[in-house]
Structure formats: C-alpha cells, structure tokens
C-alpha positions, -999 to +999 in steps of 0.1 A: +267+552+542+281+561+509+261+573+479+270+567+442+258+583+410+230+565+387+254+574+359+283+555+377+309+580+365+313+602+396+331+594+429+314+581+459+299+607+483+291+610+518+255+619+529+269+653+536+283+657+503+253+641+485+229+665+503+251+696+497+258+688+461+224+677+452+236+664+418+265+642+412+292+656+390+285+634+361+249+646+362+235+615+377+213+611+409+228+598+440+217+565+454+225+548+488+251+521+483+227+496+501+192+498+513+187+483+549+158+459+553+138+465+585+130+435+608+098+417+606+092+426+643+089+462+632+060+454+607+045+431+634+039+459+657+038+489+634+001+495+639+007+501+676+033+529+667+029+567+662+037+584+628+068+599+644+081+567+660+076+547+627+094+577+607+123+577+632+128+539+627+127+544+588+152+574+590+175+555+611+178+528+584+185+555+558+207+581+578+214+564+612+251+558+601+258+595+596+236+612+623+234+605+660+201+589+667+191+618+691+197+644+665+181+624+637+150+618+658+147+656+666+147+665+630+122+639+622+099+650+649+103+688+640+096+679+603+064+659+612+046+684+631+013+674+615-004+642+606-008+622+572-041+604+579-056+576+558-095+585+551-119+562+534-133+575+501-152+546+485-155+508+489-119+495+495-104+528+484-088+551+510-071+585+505-036+591+520-042+628+528-008+645+525-019+681+528-020+688+564+014+705+564+021+741+564+017+746+525-010+719+524+010+697+499+029+664+503+062+682+494+063+695+530+075+663+545+106+662+522+112+700+521+110+703+560+132+674+566+160+686+540+159+722+553+166+707+589+192+683+576+210+708+558+210+734+587+224+706+608+253+702+585+258+738+581+260+741+619+283+711+623+309+722+598+306+760+601+300+764+563+296+794+543+262+804+529+246+775+508+223+786+479+193+761+472+181+760+437+147+745+431+126+742+401+088+738+407+058+730+386+036+741+415+037+725+450+077+721+454+084+756+453+058+765+481+069+737+503+106+744+499+104+781+503+084+776+534+104+748+547+137+769+545+122+805+553+142+821+578+167+794+581+201+810+588+229+805+563+206+793+534+191+813+506+165+797+483+160+805+447+126+791+433+123+787+395+088+784+382+073+784+347+054+817+340+016+813+339+016+775+345+010+774+382-022+783+402-026+817+417-026+802+451+005+782+445+023+812+433+015+833+461+030+808+485+066+814+473+064+848+458+052+868+489+078+855+514+108+879+510+137+873+535+158+845+522+135+834+495+139+847+458+113+837+430+123+835+396+096+836+369+109+817+338+095+821+303+092+785+296+079+751+310+088+732+341+115+712+322+132+744+312+134+753+350+148+718+359+173+721+331+185+755+344+190+740+377+209+711+366+231+732+344+239+755+371+254+728+393+278+718+365+289+753+356+324+760+369+319+799+371+287+797+391+303+769+416+332+793+421+310+821+430+285+805+452+278+773+469+249+754+453+225+727+460+191+714+449+158+711+469+142+691+441+135+654+445+169+649+428+184+654+463+184+625+485+174+645+515+142+656+498+128+622+484+139+595+510+120+610+537+089+608+515+090+570+524+079+579+560+044+583+550+039+550+530+051+531+562+026+551+581-003+544+556+004+507+560+003+510+598-030+528+598-045+503+573-034+473+593-050+489+622-082+488+603-075+452+593-071+465+556-034+460+549-035+427+534-032+429+496-027+468+499-022+485+465-007+520+466-014+544+438+008+575+434+000+606+411+033+610+395+052+638+378+089+640+386+087+605+403+105+614+435+073+604+454+066+569+440+104+563+442+104+567+478+076+543+482+096+517+462+125+523+484+101+513+513+092+481+495+130+472+492+131+478+530+105+453+536+072+472+536+044+448+526+026+466+499+013+442+471+020+467+442+021+502+430+003+521+405+018+551+388-010+575+378+000+600+350-019+629+334-013+634+296+024+635+303+025+597+300+062+590+294+065+565+323+033+548+312+047+544+277+078+530+290+059+503+308+042+493+278+071+493+255+103+491+275+117+522+256+120+555+275+113+584+254+111+621+270+086+642+253+079+680+256+058+688+285+019+692+281+000+717+301-028+699+319-053+705+349-029+685+371-001+711+367+022+697+394+026+666+372+035+683+341+069+668+335+081+655+303+112+639+315+110+629+351+144+629+367+139+603+393+132+577+364+168+570+368+165+559+403+136+536+394+158+520+366+187+517+388+167+503+418+156+473+396+188+469+379+177+483+346+151+454+342+118+464+324+105+430+335+114+437+373+098+471+371+067+460+355+063+430+378+058+455+406+046+486+390+017+494+367+007+527+351-025+548+341-028+579+320-057+604+320-067+633+299-082+665+313-115+654+305-110+621+323-099+641+354-128+664+354-153+635+352-135+615+379-136+647+403-173+650+394-180+613+398-164+609+431-179+641+446-214+631+435-211+594+447-189+600+479-188+637+488-151+636+488-134+665+470-104+655+450-077+678+437-068+671+400-037+652+410-057+628+436-084+623+409-057+604+387-048+582+416-084+576+426-094+569+390-065+543+385-076+523+416-113+524+406-099+507+372-073+486+382-081+471+418-085+433+417-109+414+439-094+411+474-072+441+471-076+475+491-064+506+474-048+537+488-040+567+467-020+598+475-041+630+478-011+652+474-024+686+478-055+704+493-082+710+467-084+746+476-049+751+461-068+747+429-097+765+439-107+780+406-104+747+387-121+727+415-150+751+418-156+753+380-156+716+376-177+707+408-198+738+410-188+745+444-173+771+464-143+754+480-133+771+516-098+785+515-081+773+547-067+802+567-029+792+560-036+797+523-057+829+527-027+845+545-004+839+517-028+855+492-027+888+512+009+893+505+025+913+475+040+893+446+077+897+441+096+877+415+123+881+390+114+875+352+139+857+333+141+839+299+147+802+297+184+808+285+208+795+309+232+826+302+206+849+315+201+827+347+238+826+351+243+862+347+216+870+374+233+845+399+267+860+394+254+892+405+242+878+436 
C-alpha cells in the first residue's frame, strides 16, 4: 500500500515511511491510496467473532500488504489486551466504553498499536533511535507515554499546555521517567501541535535526530481506532440493535471520528455519524456553512476536545472528495457549552445512574437530541470519569472511586521541562538532546 499527502505535493510513501515520518514533507497528512472494502460475509458473521478476531481482519485490510499476517495479528492481539464493551445507558442509547485500557482512555488502542508497529519496523530495519513527538490536550499524552514506556530504541517527548489538563491526566505522563520526557508549554494545545508540526519540517532538527509523531496525524495512530467501531457494530448486532445504528463521537482533533468514517467506506453498516463538539465548534460551523474557519482554542470542561484547528479535518475533506454535500449527507454535528455539559451529566446520572465524563456527555446529549424514530444510538465514552474526578464530583455531588491504575500514577513525582510556546526555544532544547 502506498500513502499520499492530503496536500498532494509530497512523494508517495510506503507504510514504513508514513509511520516513521508522521507528517508529509508538504505538511499534509498521509492517506492510503485506496481503502479496501470488506466482504459482506464478514458482516454477516461479525456478531460471532471476538474483538481481536474482528480487529485482525480490519488490520489486514489496512496493513496486510506490508506486514505478514502472523506478525500483524500478534501486534493487534498484544494491543487489544482489554475489551471495549457496549453498555446500555438509556432507551435506545448505548455507551461504547473505551476506557478499559492501561490509561483508561480511548487513545490506548491507537497508541499501543503504533508503539508495537514502530518497534516492529525498527527491529526489521535496524534503525537508529526514533524520537516520538506528541502534543496532548489530555489523554493522548498518557496513552502514548504508557504505550511506548520502556520500548527499546524509542524516546517520547510529550508536549502539553500548562495548567490545561487535569491533575490525574498530567500525572500519567510526567511521573514515568525512563524514555519519556514531559514538556510543559506555556500556551494551549494548538501551540503544542504547531511546535510538533514545525519540528518535522526543520532541517537542523531532522539532521540531528530522527523524528516521528504519535498524534492522530500519524496513520498508525488513527487507523487502528477503526477496530472498535466494527466491534461496537458486532456487539449491537448480537443484541439485535444494529439496524439503523447511529454513532456519535465526541470530537476534538477528529482522528477518532475519521477512523469511524474509514470503517464506513470499508462497508461498516452504520447509518450515520454525529460529531459532538464542545464550545470549540469549528467543524459544526463548517457543516452549517461549508466554510472551514479555524479559531483560537477555547478552554472548556471537556479539555481533551479543546482544539481550534483540528488536523484530521484534512482527512475527512479528502475522504469525501472535498464535497460539503457528501460530508453532510453522512455526518451531522452538535456543539455544547460547559453549562450544557454539566446539566447533561446531572440529568444522565439522575435518570439512569450512569456517570458520564465531560466528553462522553457531549456524545450522549447529541444522541438524546438527534436520534430519530427507529434508530439506535451508540456514543463513545472516551475516558473514565475518574480521570476528571474533581470536575465530576463537583457537578454530580459524588465521590468517584479512583481505579487502582490511576491511583498508582498519582503516587509518582512530577518531572517536566517548562518551555515557552516559541519554536526557537523548543528547537534549542531538542538540539541539546
């Protein structure tokens, strides 16, 4: 399989090159030259397959031309050492719980897969050390850091906005040490993302060290996220609820929903998608107007979605040939204020007993408001509510139990590097590494 840039000005790349480079030389995002449809027989029998078996089939369609089947399935099964169950929350509304991995967030799937795939390439080629740069608004940093922790031949630099991630989230990537370096940037997530992108294109840095990205701009990070959409359909089919199924995805940088849309192109029979935004409603406004206008990031309760210029919009736009009509025919949007999120969390807890995190609350509310008669909705509950314990407890009047895995992170001592949002400062730091 070859990969092209969404900007159409960079050379085609192999999977190996696309994964290691992360970003194309023309600043575009890599896209596979074709998307293989899966046979109808796969969907006919999907409810009888395990999550791992489903994921191995989907992974083969994405990566099977470049990685032997046994090696690829081993990577997939090692990645998915946990389940992503579907849980009933309300009448015709279900949660796809994506928080059962090591860092209790959906990004564990993509981060663990990418870590194992990159290590596979390093071992195959005998490469020198690879340095992974990742910007995070919350959960990406912890998932990537823990996915790559202790992986030989790889060093990870996590850039995060000072004071804009939860204390528990921060503890998951600032207390690890070993091959993980946390960098606290005096800015917002978009500043962190801009530093990462600029680093890839700087000739001095690329001469000094081999760089790649573990953000969802990397094909090895976002494509594996398609696995759990297929699994959600399988589990809903087993319940007799898969017909007219609507998928709602809390969306920040749009890697997660993009993976679901790739699944649809492969034949996944989901009726339509809803992208649920917080106050950072750039995509919602695009759906209404056909004009994409990045905006400064707004800080919200759902901090992992605080993105003012979502990178993966370029992939959505490319996937549908730049057609606003084609995108809006299959994807609708929603946007919610912090007050909306608070009220939704209270209402859901009071009416159903289910505890939503602030991001999942956006997805749940969008389904409550937009589901049509005869449809069943599934929303992504992207992180365990305990990762936002202070916010959740304050809103619901609860004392959310902190799972042991999270509690262990909080015992560690914070170690981070403080930097401004100026690229020259970041470059100078990396050149000393």
